[in-house]
C-alpha positions, 0 to 999 in steps of 0.5 A: 527923244522924239519917237518916245517920251513921257511927253508923248505918253501925256499927250495921249493920255489927255485924249484917250477915251475922249472919242475924238472925230478930227484932230490936228498934229500941228508941225508934225515933223516925224509924225509921232504925235500923229501915230499916237493921236490916231489910236483915239480919233476918227481922223488925224491931219498931220500938217508940216511945212516940210514935204519930206516929212510929210512923205515919211509920216505917210509912208510910216503911217501906212506901214503901221496900218494907220489908215486914218492919218492924212497929211497936209503941207502948210505953215502954222501961221496959215492953216488951210482949214475952216474955222472950228474943224478940229476936236483937238490940236496938238503941237510938240516941239515945233512952235520954236521953228514958227516964224510968228508963234503968237499968229500960229497959236491964233490959227490953232485957236481959230480951227479949233471947236469950242471947248476943244483943247490945244495940247502943246510941248516945247522947250521953255526958255529959262527966266535968267538972261544969261541962261536964255541967251546960251539956250537961244545960241546953241539952238540956232548953231544946231539948227538955223531954222530955230526961231525962238524958245519962249519963256512960260510968261510968253506962252501964257501971253500968246495963248491968252491973246489967241483966246485960249484958256490955259488949264494946265502948265508943267515943267519938266527937265529933259536930257539931251545926248549931245552926239544924238542931238547934232547928228539928228539935224546933221549939224556941221562939225564947225557948228558943233565945235562952236557949241562946245566952245559956248559950253566951255565958256559957261560960268559955273551957275549956267553949267549947273543949270544945264548940267553940262557933261564932259561930251556936251550932253546937257539938260534943258527945261521943257513946258507941257500946256493944256489950253481950251478954247472957251465955249460960245 
């Protein structure tokens, strides 16, 4: 899921042909956004909290001949970059791990140049409390580093507080293959069983919303956002 997807194509399409100089992949993880951005920018900074992930990004970038990718270890909430350093910032399936997503977005806005875009993709919390509670529970069982999948209204409020203008917001559905989903995080068997227990206990309307399948695979909601730092 992380290496491919329509959302990656969308991010790349938003920057293609823009002649970007410096861009930031914030919370880069495996670097899949950075590899796409590297085709359209003079330099890409892949930023993450995990030195292991950054080492993997540096190695893969070198193997792909992408000499314009640099790696920086930092928290989203405290970026070591000067104001107005980047022509674009992209973050994909990362914000739900940040300890303070609002502060992370304010930092992203700080390092963006006026008129530059922020492109964000993440899982979005459903508006129904039952669905929301289930989603957060299975996410943290699968990966204890999970903080929160935010709702669309929460995203809009955080972006507004960061001084960013939301230009585009799209909702999409994404199927998660359960065996792959838990294997990617090496989820312990006891936690995987707890997730299956919660799925089996869901009321019918929640099972329909998440399209829970016999093997535990399910479908969740994602949000794609394009926001812009206003020109001064």
